[in-house]
Residue, then its C-alpha position, 0 to 999 in steps of 0.5 A: m412869220k416874216a422876219s425884217t430887221f431895221v439897217y442903216p446905210w452906213d452899216v452897210v456902205g463901206d463894210p463888204g461883209a455887212p449884206d451877207l451878215i444881215a442875210g445870214l440872220g435869218v430875215e427876209q426884209v431890210t427896213l433901210a432908213a431913207a430919211y432919219h432924224s440926228t443920232r449917233a450910232l455905235t456900228p460895232r463891226h465896220p471896218r472904217h468906225r465904230v461910231v458915227t455922228a448924224e448931226h441933224a435930221a436928214v435925207l440920205y440920198p439928193a433930194g429931188d428938185r421938187w424943193a426948189g424955191r421952198a423954205l422948208r425942205p430936207y437936209p442933205a446928209g453930211d459925211w455920215a452919208p454922203g452921195d446917194a447912201f439909200a441907194e448904194a446900200a439897198r443895191a449891196l443888200a438885194g444882191t443877198g436876195l434881201d426885200v428892201h424896204s425904206w424907212v421914213v422918219l417924218a414929224h420929228n426934225s430938231r434942225l427944221g425947228a431950229e432954222h424955222p422955230d414958227t414950224s415947231v409945237v408950242n406948248a402952253y407955257g409957249d415953250r417951243y419943241p424944235w424936235a417936233p413940227c406941227i403937224a396942222q401947219p399948211d406949210t409942214r403939212a405940205y412939206l411932210v406930205d412931199l417928203a414921204a412920197e420922195a423919201a419912200v419910193r426910193p430906187g430899189a425899195n419895195g415898200v416903206e415904213l413911215e415913222s413918226l407920221g403924226w403928232y410929237g410931244l415932250q418925250h424925245l431923247h435929247a443930247h443930256d436930256k433932263t427932262g425925267g425928273v417929275g413923273l408927268g404920266d399918260a395924262g400929263q405928257y397929252l398936256m404937255a403936248l397940246c400945241f398952241c402955235p397960231a394953227c392949233r389956237t385957230g383950230y381950237g376955235e373952231q372945236g369951240l374952245d378959246a385958246d388963252a383959256l385952254a393954255a390957263a386950263v392946261r397950266d392949271a391941271l398941270e400945276p399939282l403934278w409939277r408938285g409930285e402930286a401924282d394922280d391916281a387917274q390915267g390914259w384918257a380918264g386922266v385927261e378928262k379929269l383934269l381938263g374936264e370931259d367936253t374941253a378934252a374932247a374938242t382938243r382930240a377932235w381937233r388933233d385927230d382930225r390933222a393927224r388923220t387928214l395928214q396920214e390920208t394925204a401921205v399915203s396917197a402921195v406915196r402910192a401916187a408916186a410908187p409902182d403897182g404893189f409898192q407896201v405902205l406901212l406906218h409905225a402906230d400905237p392904238v391908243t389915238h392921243h399918244v404922240g411921238a415915233n409911233p403916234g397914236v392912230d384910230p385902228a380901223h381908220i388907219l387900217s383903211v389906209a395903209d398896208g398895215v402898221v409896225v407896233p412897238c411891242a417891247g412891253g409885250p404884245g398887247l399893243l397889237t389887240p386893237f388892230t386884229g379886229h380891223r385886218r383886211e386880207g394881206t394886212v400886215l401887223a408888224a411887232n416891233l421887238g428889240v433885239v440890241s440887249g444893251m438898249g433894253g431889247s431881248p435876243g434871248t426871248l426873240a423866238a418866245d417873243a415872237a411866237r407870242a405876237k403871233e397869237f396876239g395877231a401879228t403877221e410878221i416881225r421887225l428886229y432892231h436893230a442889226g446894225l447896233a446889235s453885238d455879235g452876242d445878240l446877233a447869234s441869238v437872233r440868227e438861232a431865234l430864226a432858224a427854229r422858226 
């Protein structure tokens, strides 16, 4: 079963030993960041630094001419990834025989929301989520589609993994985050993800809902949760219980349509810009109302659009199952497994976890993340992959 590991350009650039180290793990592919959100990352083996602070979401290559004169445009990286860091890292990794695919984070950009607040998701209380561009807005959609096409098809990349190509919500690791004090559950998180920007208010109207009445209903439904009165009904049944079946269905119809059409358009744009044989995967969750880095998708639909999906499997391989019945010849079902023990990964059980994922239909595995892992974690990865 093919294995790929996630890597940042700053893990490789300036470290002559990094490409051989990564290739020596036994992976066949690297998924190399080309457009990424703000982060603070350890680089435990780099000869020049130990901590990299990416201060804002940025492209890790020189942006092209298509952005001239546009208000919404990608931001260049600072000193954490100067010049064409992606290309430099890609060349070094390809020189060891590794297959390089780009990794593109899309609807997750705090700087965009800070500088263009009207692009952000607005919850039922009027709070903006600057990290979450609203994917219903025409200008934002155009920006995301063009970013997908440009960042995906970088020189040296033979495919792409598109992350956050869908709705984002309240869940977001933020500086000194203190949002976990109330357990909202799956249903509450959905309600807190509902957007009430002008575009979404119009969209709800097209579904027969009054946006003001809907916002009031969402606030009323959330009130018991703020008081700590947990509800036994979770998942979509919980949303229906809180909002009513018809209202819940109408919100989902609007949001599902905006996500699906964006995914279709972005994948088409990538393919139009890419050479033949360029692989396009999406990071995805099979529950359509879920939001975040792995946005919810309809398995049948997304596997008719993309070449496959990368599925979070930190909690087990169960999320793979809804995709397996919709596989075509050559479809990739990649199980994403954490191998950084300090971040909750389990490199010591990688062999067993990969085998279990295969039983559930996985055709490949993704390892998060070679650049962040300790030497001990990487030794466990090397041993597990050698035993395949």
